C-alpha positions in Angstrom: -70.6 25.8 -52.1 -67.3 27.5 -52.1 -64.1 25.8 -50.9 -60.9 27.9 -51.5 -57.9 28.5 -49.3 -55.1 31.0 -49.9 -52.2 31.2 -47.5 -48.6 32.3 -47.3 -46.1 30.5 -45.1 -42.8 28.7 -44.7 -41.8 25.1 -45.3 -41.2 23.4 -41.9 -38.9 20.8 -43.6 -37.9 19.7 -47.1 -40.8 18.6 -49.2 -41.4 14.9 -49.9 -41.8 13.7 -53.5 -43.3 10.3 -54.4 -45.2 8.8 -57.3 -48.4 6.8 -57.4 -48.6 3.4 -59.0 -49.8 5.2 -62.2 -46.6 7.3 -62.2 -48.3 10.6 -61.0 -46.0 12.9 -59.0 -47.2 13.8 -55.5 -45.4 16.3 -53.2 -46.3 16.7 -49.6 -45.1 19.3 -47.2 -46.2 21.2 -44.1 -46.6 25.0 -44.2 -46.1 27.1 -41.1 -48.6 30.0 -41.3 -48.2 32.8 -38.8 -51.3 33.9 -36.9 -52.3 37.6 -36.9 -52.6 37.9 -33.1 -50.2 37.6 -30.2 -50.5 35.0 -27.4 -50.3 35.9 -23.7 -46.5 35.9 -23.9 -46.7 38.6 -26.6 -45.5 36.2 -29.4 -47.2 35.3 -32.6 -48.3 31.7 -32.9 -48.4 29.6 -36.1 -50.7 27.0 -37.6 -49.0 24.0 -39.3 -51.0 23.0 -42.4 -50.4 19.8 -44.4 -50.3 20.5 -48.1 -50.4 18.1 -51.1 -49.6 19.2 -54.6 -49.8 17.0 -57.7 -48.2 16.3 -61.1 -45.7 18.7 -62.7 -46.2 21.3 -60.0 -45.3 18.6 -57.4 -42.0 18.0 -59.2 -41.3 21.7 -59.4 -42.1 22.3 -55.8 -39.8 19.4 -54.7 -37.0 20.7 -57.0 -37.0 24.3 -56.0 -38.3 24.5 -52.4 -36.8 23.3 -49.1 -37.0 24.0 -45.4 -37.5 27.7 -44.7 -38.7 28.7 -48.2 -41.7 31.1 -48.3 -44.5 30.2 -50.7 -48.0 31.2 -51.4 -50.5 28.3 -51.8 -54.0 28.5 -53.3 -56.1 25.4 -53.1 -59.0 23.7 -51.4 -59.6 21.9 -48.1 -59.7 18.2 -48.6 -60.7 15.6 -46.1 -60.1 11.8 -46.3 -59.9 8.8 -44.0 -58.3 5.4 -44.1 -57.6 2.5 -41.8 -54.1 2.3 -40.5 -52.1 -0.9 -39.8 -53.7 -1.2 -36.4 -57.1 -1.1 -38.0 -57.9 2.3 -36.5 -59.7 4.9 -38.6 -57.5 7.9 -39.3 -59.1 11.2 -40.5 -56.9 13.7 -42.4 -57.6 17.3 -43.2 -55.2 18.9 -45.7 -55.0 21.5 -48.4 -55.0 20.1 -51.9 -52.9 22.8 -53.7 -53.9 24.0 -57.1 -51.1 26.6 -57.3 -47.8 27.0 -55.4 -46.0 30.3 -55.9 -42.4 30.5 -54.9 -42.0 33.8 -53.0 -38.7 33.6 -51.2 -36.4 30.6 -51.6 -33.7 30.1 -49.0 -30.1 29.2 -50.1 -29.9 25.6 -51.2 -28.2 23.1 -48.9 -25.8 20.5 -50.4 -28.3 17.7 -49.9 -31.0 17.1 -52.6 -34.6 17.8 -51.8 -35.6 15.2 -54.3 -36.1 11.8 -52.6 -38.5 9.0 -52.4 -40.9 9.1 -49.5 -40.3 5.5 -48.6 -36.6 5.9 -48.6 -36.7 8.1 -45.4 -35.6 6.5 -42.2 -38.7 7.7 -40.5 -41.8 5.5 -41.0 -43.7 6.8 -44.0 -47.3 7.9 -43.7 -49.7 5.1 -44.3 -52.1 6.0 -47.1 -54.0 3.6 -49.3 -53.5 5.9 -52.4 -49.8 5.0 -52.4 -50.1 1.3 -51.4 
């Protein structure tokens, strides 16, 4: 079987960098990928694709990319599921990136893009990998 994804899009927000218990870097972000056709209003839509990148590439992505940056991602579709705090089964479909190419980086804001996922004021995504 063949499982490969290649896409170009823009970061919808700053990437989130965290580390597993074993100290492995993980960077998560959502990529907005423009569709190739117009809707009834004559506008191009977009798909919002969750992406996960690991290890040194995760740290580089978190260091150099931020909201609005254009990147090319090559990877594979990955599905997983877990039980959330309400004991409901959650299914996740994401791209597990093997390569992230920085195509067009937006000017850096004064705030740092490196931060701990759990330090956000928003409730972090529940995932048994990082528990």
